[in-house]
N, C-alpha and C positions, 0 to 999 in steps of 0.2 A: 141557843145558850145552854149551856148546860156547866153543870159544878154538883155534878151528880152522887148525890150517894155512895160509896162502897163500903158495904157493909162490913164490920168490923169481924164478926166471927168469918169462918169458914163455910161458905154457900156449900162447896165443893160437901165439905158435911155435915150438914144439914139436909133434914126432907123434905121431898116433893110438900107436905104438908103444914110444915114450919115457915114457907116462905109465903103459900097463899096468901092473901090480902083478905080479910074480912069487914064488912060496912062496917062503922059504930055508927051506936046514934049520936048527935051533934050536943045531946044535956050528957052524953059521961065524958066525954070529953073536956079539961078547965077551960073555963074562960082565958089565962091565962096563958096559956099551952095554944090556943086559938085565934089570942091574939097578937103574940110572939109571930106565929107563920105570918098572918096577916100582913104584921107590921115590914117585915122582911119580903115580903115579893109587891106590898106596895112599894117603898121605898126604892126598891132596883128597879121598877120599871117607873114609876111617875118621876124620878130623877136621872131617866136614863141622857137627858141632852144634855143635861148638867156635867154628868157622870160622876155625882155626887151622890153614890153609893155610901148603902150602911154601913157603919162600921161594927165590924165583927169583934169582941173579947171572948175569950176561952168558958168565960161564967153561962153568957149566953147561946155558946155554938162550937163545935166539936174542933179539935185542935187543927183537925184533917181540912175543917172548910177555911179558917180563920186561913190558915197558909195558902189554900188554894187560894181564895178570896183575893191575899195581894198577891199572891205571884201569874195568876190566871187576869188582872187586872187587864191588858190589853184584849183578849178574848172575846172577856165581856164590853169593855169599849168597842169590841167591833162591831158582835152580835148587838149591842145598842142602837150603834148606828144603822145598822141595816135592818132591822125592828122597823125606828125611825123614819126612813125613808120607804120605807117596804106598808108599816102600817099603821104610822103615825102615836099619838101621845095616848097613855092608855088611860080610855075613859073610867072605866069600872070593872068592877074586882069584885066579885061573888064566890065565897063558899057555896060548894058543891056538895060535895062529899069529903067526909075522914074514913082512910081504911087504916087497917092494922096489921101485924106479921107477929104469928108468935115468938119473933125476937125480940117484940116491942118497939120498933118501928114503926112510926106513924107516916101518914100518905096525905095532906090536904091538897084536894083536886081544888081550882078558882078558875071559875069561870070569866074569859076577859076579855076585858073588847075596846079597841082601840077607834081611833078617830079615822083612821083612813083605808076603811074596810070594812064591811057588815060582819064579816067572819067572826062567828066566837073562837076566841081560842084557847087551850090550855096554861095555867099557869101550876107546877105544882111544888111543894115544897115539905122536903123529907124532915122528921127529926127522929134522932135515935130513940133507945131504951130510958135515956134519962133527962129526955126533952129538952134536947141540944139540939139547935138547927144543926143537920147534917149534908143540905142539898138543896138545888134548884133547877128545873127544867124550865125550857116552856115550850109546848108543840102550837104550832102556827093553827091546828084545826079541833074545837072539841070532840070528842069522840065519848059517845053515854057508856060504856063500860072500858073499866079502867083497861090498859095497854103495858106493858113492861117499854121502859125506855128503850130503845135502842141507839146509841148513838150512828147507827150506819145509814136509819131512816127516822130521820131528822125532820122532813115534810107530811111523818104521816097524821 
């Protein structure tokens, strides 16, 4: 599943250092930000079987994500069906780390456990510089090292 953030700044104009991810200490990120990202990830995947996805409004999510969440709903449903069949129900979701870049985006990385597999997956939630939700992805396999999302390499 990928409702990946598309940075509003022109990445081609940004220096490589501006996009470099730095790990943040957990206590430096507001509890409200952590709660918002967690609830979005949890509600999305715990309700995959009922398709009762979180409602997004522009007060808490970017306009782009709100529109994408509605227009890409068939893709989200298809992804949920595939994950339910292969991985089962979400059983555990633990925040592992929070990264940030100089553009102000935050990357919340969760270790996710599902009922049909022993493999730990990654669910990643993106927020923009105004702390609005801007994307979510799932990677079938947890990697201790952060790697950029590559739509062409979904199984990494």
